[in-house]
DRENZA-685981 format. One record per residue (C-alpha): residue number from 1; x, y, z. Coordinates in nm, 2 decimals. Each point is the difference from the previous one (the first is absolute). Layout:
BEGIN
   seq        u        v        w
   NUM        X        Y        Z
...
//
This chain:
BEGIN
   seq        u        v        w
     1    -7.56     0.16    -8.90
     2     0.38     0.03    -0.04
     3    -0.08     0.37    -0.15
     4    -0.20     0.10     0.32
     5     0.28    -0.15     0.23
     6     0.24     0.20    -0.21
     7    -0.21     0.31     0.01
     8    -0.04    -0.02     0.37
     9     0.38    -0.07     0.05
    10     0.08     0.32    -0.16
    11    -0.25     0.21     0.18
    12     0.14    -0.14     0.33
    13     0.35     0.11    -0.10
    14    -0.12     0.34    -0.12
    15    -0.18     0.05     0.37
    16     0.29    -0.12     0.16
    17     0.24     0.25    -0.20
    18    -0.24     0.25     0.07
    19    -0.01    -0.04     0.37
    20     0.35    -0.02     0.02
    21     0.05     0.33    -0.16
    22    -0.26     0.15     0.22
    23     0.18    -0.10     0.31
    24     0.32     0.17    -0.14
    25     0.13     0.35     0.13
    26     0.06     0.26    -0.25
    27     0.28     0.23    -0.07
    28    -0.04     0.34     0.17
    29     0.05     0.18    -0.33
    30     0.01    -0.07    -0.37
    31     0.36     0.09    -0.07
    32     0.23    -0.30     0.06
    33     0.36     0.05     0.04
    34     0.25    -0.31    -0.06
    35     0.19    -0.05     0.32
    36     0.27    -0.22     0.17
    37     0.09    -0.05     0.36
    38     0.36    -0.11     0.09
    39     0.23    -0.10     0.29
    40     0.36    -0.10     0.01
    41    -0.10    -0.35    -0.15
    42     0.01     0.20    -0.34
    43     0.33     0.08     0.02
    44     0.16     0.24    -0.23
    45    -0.25     0.17    -0.23
    46     0.01     0.18    -0.32
    47    -0.26     0.24     0.03
    48     0.04     0.13    -0.33
    49    -0.11    -0.33    -0.15
    50    -0.28    -0.02     0.26
    51    -0.13     0.35    -0.10
    52     0.02    -0.10    -0.37
    53    -0.18    -0.33     0.06
    54    -0.32     0.24     0.09
    55     0.03    -0.03     0.39
    56    -0.10     0.34     0.14
    57     0.02    -0.03     0.39
    58     0.24    -0.20     0.22
    59    -0.06    -0.06     0.38
    60     0.33    -0.05     0.18
    61     0.04    -0.19     0.30
    62     0.18     0.26     0.25
    63     0.02    -0.19     0.35
    64    -0.10    -0.27     0.22
    65    -0.10    -0.02     0.37
    66     0.23     0.28     0.17
    67     0.35    -0.11    -0.11
    68    -0.01    -0.15    -0.39
    69     0.07     0.25    -0.29
    70    -0.04    -0.15    -0.32
    71     0.34     0.01    -0.16
    72    -0.08     0.12    -0.33
    73    -0.30     0.23     0.07
    74     0.24     0.34     0.01
    75     0.13    -0.11    -0.37
    76    -0.32    -0.13    -0.11
    77    -0.14     0.34     0.09
    78     0.22     0.19    -0.18
    79     0.00    -0.19    -0.34
    80    -0.36    -0.03     0.01
    81    -0.04     0.37     0.03
    82     0.26     0.08    -0.25
    83    -0.21    -0.22    -0.26
    84    -0.34     0.20     0.08
    85    -0.18    -0.28     0.19
    86    -0.25     0.08     0.27
    87     0.15    -0.10     0.33
    88    -0.16    -0.13     0.32
    89     0.16    -0.15     0.30
    90    -0.13    -0.28     0.23
    91     0.08    -0.16     0.36
    92    -0.03    -0.35     0.10
    93    -0.15     0.00     0.36
    94     0.13    -0.24     0.25
    95    -0.13     0.16     0.32
    96    -0.18    -0.18     0.29
    97    -0.12     0.29     0.20
    98    -0.12     0.37    -0.05
    99     0.35     0.14     0.11
   100     0.19    -0.22    -0.25
   101    -0.24     0.09    -0.28
   102     0.07     0.38     0.08
   103     0.39    -0.06     0.01
   104    -0.02    -0.17    -0.33
   105    -0.22     0.27    -0.14
   106     0.30     0.24     0.14
   107     0.25    -0.19    -0.16
   108    -0.16    -0.02    -0.34
   109    -0.05     0.36     0.00
   110     0.36     0.08     0.10
   111     0.15    -0.22    -0.31
   112    -0.24     0.16    -0.28
   113     0.07     0.35     0.17
   114     0.08     0.25    -0.27
   115    -0.12    -0.22    -0.29
   116    -0.24     0.12    -0.26
   117    -0.32    -0.26    -0.05
   118    -0.27     0.00    -0.22
   119    -0.21    -0.29     0.17
   120    -0.15    -0.06     0.32
   121     0.20    -0.15     0.27
   122    -0.09    -0.36     0.04
   123    -0.04    -0.22     0.29
   124     0.10    -0.38    -0.04
   125    -0.13    -0.20     0.30
   126    -0.05    -0.36    -0.09
   127     0.16    -0.20     0.24
   128    -0.16    -0.01     0.33
   129     0.11    -0.28     0.24
   130    -0.24    -0.06     0.27
   131    -0.16     0.35    -0.01
   132    -0.35     0.00     0.04
   133    -0.21     0.20    -0.27
   134    -0.06     0.27     0.24
   135     0.36     0.04     0.08
   136     0.10    -0.02    -0.38
   137    -0.23     0.30    -0.07
   138     0.09     0.18     0.32
   139     0.36    -0.03    -0.10
   140    -0.05     0.08    -0.38
   141    -0.20     0.32     0.09
   142     0.28     0.11     0.23
   143     0.25    -0.06    -0.26
   144    -0.21     0.22    -0.26
   145    -0.10     0.26     0.23
   146     0.38     0.06     0.13
   147     0.11     0.02    -0.36
   148    -0.24     0.25    -0.09
   149     0.08     0.21     0.28
   150     0.36    -0.03    -0.09
   151     0.03     0.05    -0.34
   152    -0.35     0.17    -0.07
   153    -0.04    -0.23    -0.31
   154    -0.31    -0.22    -0.06
   155     0.03    -0.38     0.03
   156    -0.12    -0.30    -0.18
   157    -0.08    -0.35     0.15
   158     0.15    -0.29    -0.21
   159    -0.18    -0.32     0.05
   160    -0.08    -0.31    -0.16
   161    -0.39    -0.07    -0.05
   162    -0.01    -0.28     0.27
   163     0.14     0.23     0.26
   164    -0.21     0.29    -0.11
   165    -0.33    -0.23     0.05
   166     0.12    -0.15     0.31
   167     0.22     0.23     0.21
   168    -0.03     0.38    -0.10
   169    -0.28     0.16     0.16
   170    -0.09     0.34     0.19
   171     0.19     0.33    -0.07
   172     0.24    -0.20    -0.24
   173    -0.28     0.00    -0.24
   174     0.04     0.38    -0.04
   175     0.31    -0.02    -0.20
   176     0.04    -0.11    -0.36
   177     0.09    -0.36    -0.08
   178     0.27    -0.12    -0.22
   179    -0.12    -0.38    -0.05
   180     0.17    -0.34    -0.08
   181    -0.14    -0.25    -0.19
   182     0.14    -0.24    -0.26
   183    -0.17    -0.22    -0.29
   184    -0.34     0.21    -0.04
   185    -0.11     0.24    -0.23
   186    -0.12     0.24     0.26
   187     0.06     0.01     0.39
   188    -0.29    -0.17     0.17
   189    -0.20     0.20     0.25
   190     0.14    -0.02     0.34
   191    -0.33     0.15     0.18
   192     0.20     0.32     0.16
   193     0.11     0.19    -0.28
   194    -0.19     0.07    -0.33
   195     0.30     0.15    -0.20
   196     0.37    -0.04    -0.03
   197     0.27     0.25    -0.10
   198     0.26    -0.26    -0.07
   199    -0.05    -0.37    -0.08
   200     0.32    -0.25    -0.02
   201    -0.10    -0.25    -0.24
   202     0.30    -0.26    -0.03
   203     0.29    -0.05     0.18
   204     0.20    -0.16    -0.31
   205    -0.03     0.29    -0.24
   206     0.30     0.07    -0.24
   207     0.10     0.35    -0.09
   208     0.30     0.12    -0.22
   209     0.30     0.10     0.22
   210    -0.09    -0.25     0.29
   211     0.16    -0.35     0.02
   212    -0.25    -0.24     0.13
   213    -0.39     0.06     0.13
   214    -0.11     0.32     0.12
   215    -0.34     0.10     0.15
   216    -0.24     0.17    -0.27
   217    -0.27     0.24     0.13
   218    -0.27     0.23    -0.18
   219    -0.04     0.32     0.20
   220    -0.25     0.27    -0.05
   221     0.01     0.39     0.05
   222    -0.08    -0.07     0.38
   223     0.34    -0.13     0.06
   224     0.15     0.34    -0.05
   225     0.07     0.24     0.30
   226    -0.13     0.28    -0.20
   227    -0.25    -0.18    -0.21
   228     0.17     0.10    -0.34
   229     0.36    -0.17     0.07
   230     0.18     0.33     0.11
   231     0.29    -0.04     0.23
   232     0.01     0.08     0.37
   233     0.30    -0.02     0.21
   234     0.01    -0.19     0.33
   235     0.07     0.25     0.30
   236    -0.05    -0.19     0.35
   237    -0.13     0.19     0.27
   238     0.31     0.04     0.21
   239    -0.17     0.25     0.26
   240    -0.25    -0.28     0.05
   241    -0.06    -0.27     0.26
   242     0.25    -0.25    -0.17
   243     0.27     0.22     0.17
   244    -0.14    -0.01     0.34
   245    -0.04    -0.36     0.04
   246     0.25    -0.33    -0.05
   247    -0.10    -0.37     0.04
   248     0.17    -0.22     0.27
   249    -0.01    -0.37     0.05
   250    -0.13    -0.08     0.37
   251     0.23    -0.23     0.18
   252    -0.04    -0.24     0.28
   253    -0.04     0.19     0.33
   254    -0.13     0.33    -0.15
   255    -0.29     0.17     0.13
   256    -0.20     0.32    -0.13
   257     0.11     0.19     0.29
   258     0.38    -0.08    -0.05
   259    -0.04     0.07    -0.38
   260    -0.15     0.32     0.08
   261     0.27     0.11     0.21
   262     0.27    -0.10    -0.24
   263    -0.14     0.18    -0.27
   264    -0.13     0.32     0.20
   265    -0.37    -0.06    -0.03
   266    -0.29    -0.13     0.18
   267    -0.20    -0.35     0.05
   268    -0.30     0.21    -0.15
   269     0.16     0.12    -0.29
   270     0.15    -0.34    -0.08
   271    -0.37    -0.17     0.03
   272    -0.14     0.29    -0.24
   273     0.25    -0.02    -0.28
   274     0.03    -0.38    -0.01
   275    -0.39    -0.07     0.05
   276     0.07    -0.23     0.31
   277    -0.29    -0.13     0.17
   278     0.18    -0.17     0.31
   279     0.31     0.22     0.12
   280     0.10    -0.29     0.22
   281     0.01    -0.24    -0.28
   282     0.29     0.05    -0.25
   283     0.21    -0.29    -0.18
   284     0.34    -0.03    -0.05
   285     0.09     0.01    -0.38
   286    -0.28     0.22    -0.07
   287     0.06     0.36    -0.13
   288    -0.10     0.33     0.16
   289     0.00     0.37    -0.13
   290     0.17     0.24     0.23
   291     0.05     0.38     0.00
   292     0.34     0.14    -0.12
   293     0.10     0.26     0.24
   294     0.33     0.17     0.08
   295    -0.02    -0.10     0.35
   296    -0.08    -0.38    -0.04
   297     0.18    -0.28    -0.19
   298    -0.14     0.10    -0.33
   299     0.29     0.23    -0.08
   300     0.21     0.04    -0.33
   301     0.14    -0.35     0.04
   302    -0.34    -0.21    -0.02
   303    -0.01    -0.35     0.13
   304    -0.09    -0.28    -0.25
   305    -0.03    -0.36    -0.01
   306     0.13    -0.25    -0.25
   307    -0.08    -0.37    -0.02
   308     0.30    -0.23    -0.02
   309    -0.03    -0.35    -0.05
   310     0.29    -0.20     0.17
   311     0.27    -0.17    -0.23
   312     0.27    -0.29     0.06
   313     0.28     0.14     0.19
   314    -0.20     0.28     0.16
   315     0.05     0.13     0.36
   316    -0.22     0.25     0.20
   317     0.33     0.21     0.02
   318     0.07    -0.03    -0.35
   319    -0.34     0.14    -0.07
   320     0.02     0.24     0.25
   321     0.31     0.16    -0.13
   322    -0.13     0.01    -0.36
   323    -0.30     0.17     0.10
   324     0.15     0.23     0.27
   325    -0.18    -0.12     0.30
   326     0.05    -0.24     0.28
   327    -0.02    -0.38     0.07
   328    -0.25     0.11     0.31
   329    -0.21     0.23    -0.22
   330    -0.06    -0.29    -0.26
   331    -0.08    -0.27     0.25
   332    -0.24     0.23     0.18
   333    -0.19     0.08    -0.31
   334    -0.03    -0.33    -0.10
   335    -0.05    -0.18     0.33
   336     0.31    -0.20    -0.03
   337     0.10    -0.16     0.33
   338     0.34    -0.17    -0.08
   339     0.20     0.26    -0.21
   340     0.21    -0.28    -0.12
   341    -0.25    -0.19    -0.16
   342    -0.15     0.13    -0.33
   343    -0.09    -0.23    -0.30
   344     0.01     0.04    -0.39
   345    -0.31     0.14    -0.15
   346    -0.10     0.17     0.35
   347    -0.16     0.32    -0.07
   348     0.13     0.30     0.22
   349    -0.11     0.35     0.02
   350     0.28     0.22     0.02
   351    -0.05     0.37     0.12
   352     0.24     0.23    -0.15
   353     0.09     0.39     0.01
   354    -0.15     0.01    -0.36
   355     0.31     0.08    -0.19
   356     0.10    -0.35    -0.12
   357    -0.16    -0.14    -0.32
   358    -0.29    -0.22     0.01
   359     0.05    -0.37    -0.04
   360    -0.04    -0.07    -0.36
   361    -0.25    -0.23    -0.15
   362    -0.10    -0.09    -0.36
   363    -0.34    -0.09    -0.12
   364    -0.04    -0.32    -0.17
   365    -0.29    -0.04    -0.23
   366    -0.15    -0.38     0.02
   367    -0.02    -0.16    -0.31
   368    -0.19    -0.33    -0.09
   369     0.17    -0.31     0.13
   370     0.19     0.19     0.30
   371     0.02    -0.12     0.35
   372     0.13     0.14     0.32
   373     0.28    -0.27    -0.02
   374     0.08     0.09    -0.36
   375     0.03     0.35     0.09
   376     0.19    -0.01     0.30
   377     0.26    -0.21    -0.17
   378     0.02     0.23    -0.28
   379     0.08     0.29     0.19
   380     0.19    -0.18     0.28
   381    -0.25     0.03     0.29
   382    -0.23    -0.19     0.21
   383    -0.37    -0.06    -0.03
   384    -0.02     0.13     0.37
   385     0.16     0.32    -0.11
   386    -0.26     0.05    -0.28
   387    -0.30    -0.09     0.21
   388     0.09     0.24     0.25
   389     0.09     0.30    -0.23
   390    -0.33    -0.04    -0.15
   391    -0.25    -0.10     0.27
   392    -0.08    -0.32    -0.20
   393    -0.27    -0.20     0.20
   394     0.02    -0.32    -0.25
   395     0.34    -0.06    -0.13
   396    -0.16    -0.24    -0.24
   397    -0.22     0.28    -0.16
   398     0.18     0.24    -0.24
   399    -0.14     0.11    -0.31
   400     0.15     0.14    -0.35
   401     0.04     0.38     0.01
   402     0.05     0.01     0.38
   403     0.27     0.21     0.10
   404     0.23    -0.12     0.28
   405     0.25     0.16     0.18
   406     0.33    -0.15     0.01
   407     0.31     0.11     0.19
   408     0.27     0.13    -0.23
//
């Protein structure tokens, strides 16, 4: 009887392994290339040691949102290239609308312009806030389409298996997949993509020349721009629509007719380029694409908005002087009734001439045991600042690996 039970159990285990293997997705090709992906968290890297440790491909984080440039990406690019590594760049998407997605694509392309790449440009879109699945797919696709249009280079979608299975859909599935899944022998099926061109199999890899952990990957030939690893220089389409539009932020009291007048365009054109359903319904705080014309406000000194978090000792007059604007302008944009009453941690939108430096932020990667309270104490800020800056819905819910923006 025991022998029969043992044989039955072994058959059951074999069947489970077979079923599990059948549910896995396959690499897009037989040739596998060892790779890593890096950001500022890896600090200074000895790429000679990295190459000697068998790494063939390095993906470098270049940008995030519309104003964050990874501090080491230029030097990492030069040093990785000098040591014969195949190079790719990725952008971390923070957009919450189509115009924001297109602006991020433009920003990403502008920062990698002139650089020679071997691998597909990568979209890393994984923090979604309160967006619906349809909104996520629409925003992700807008980013990819705009990036393709500007750079004339193909794009890969970076996604973990769960997100691939539950969120990505539609036209996004036409793009190759770089999948992230840890602790498995092969990536599980997501029901959408049948193959992958990249598999990030651990976030705790070790490689010579890098202190601490680094993401390890296995790539196929499908990750290369030219299919064989040959380089291709990024040359943005400077004559394309990127030069004809810019993004502004709607403020209280704005109307489409008023904005159209300011920027030398028409309501119908604003409706068309922003996919507006109801021209009479726009909201303060949202972004809007407007044409850049010689006769409108979109001249050589473009308007730009920054987010400022009020600190102890601040007054509206001090903030106005710092950003070259007026107290009345700040009050109008933020609906402030009493210009003498602002509070620490308050989030202000400041409209500038576009010549000032962006308000700097750093990315803090949450580790096990962290709380917003401990992080706020460490960086001399407040929980409310971190919550507002990162659009956190539940201050008690953060997770290891999460990137939190912290005011410098």
